[in-house]
C-alpha positions in Angstrom: 161.9 151.8 117.7 160.5 155.4 117.8 157.5 154.4 115.9 159.5 153.2 112.8 158.5 149.7 111.9 160.0 147.6 109.1 158.4 144.2 108.1 160.4 141.1 107.6 159.3 139.6 104.4 160.5 136.2 103.1 159.8 134.3 100.0 157.8 131.1 100.9 158.0 129.1 97.7 157.8 129.1 93.9 154.9 127.4 92.2 154.8 126.3 88.5 151.6 127.3 86.7 149.9 124.6 84.6 148.8 127.0 81.9 150.7 127.8 78.7 151.2 131.6 78.5 151.7 131.4 74.7 148.7 129.3 73.8 146.9 129.9 70.5 144.3 127.6 69.1 145.4 125.7 66.2 142.9 123.0 65.4 139.3 123.6 64.3 138.1 122.1 67.7 140.3 124.4 69.7 139.1 127.4 67.7 135.4 126.4 68.4 136.1 126.0 72.1 138.4 128.9 72.8 137.9 131.3 69.9 140.3 132.5 67.2 142.8 134.1 69.7 142.1 131.8 72.7 140.0 134.5 74.4 137.1 132.0 75.1 138.5 131.1 78.5 136.2 131.8 81.5 139.1 133.3 83.4 142.1 135.2 82.0 145.5 133.4 81.3 147.3 134.0 84.6 150.7 133.1 83.3 150.3 135.6 80.3 149.1 138.3 82.7 152.2 138.0 84.9 154.5 138.0 81.8 152.8 141.2 80.4 153.0 143.0 83.8 156.7 142.3 84.2 157.3 143.3 80.5 155.4 146.7 81.1 157.3 147.3 84.3 160.7 146.8 82.5 159.7 148.9 79.6 159.7 146.0 77.1 157.1 145.8 74.3 153.9 143.9 75.1 151.7 142.3 72.5 148.3 143.7 72.9 145.5 145.0 70.7 144.5 148.6 70.9 141.0 149.2 69.6 
């Protein structure tokens, strides 16, 4: 192979995420638990992060706050 190596990659499977990427708290209880914009999670919304990464890569507008 003269030192040239190429990996063989293959998709294993798809997995559906159990989190809503567009979740926003609507009731008073949800606002108390998650905050006004749903930022009170201990971990970031993985589905939303994937969507935002794809939108940035494709050059599509991303909803984000710039402070």
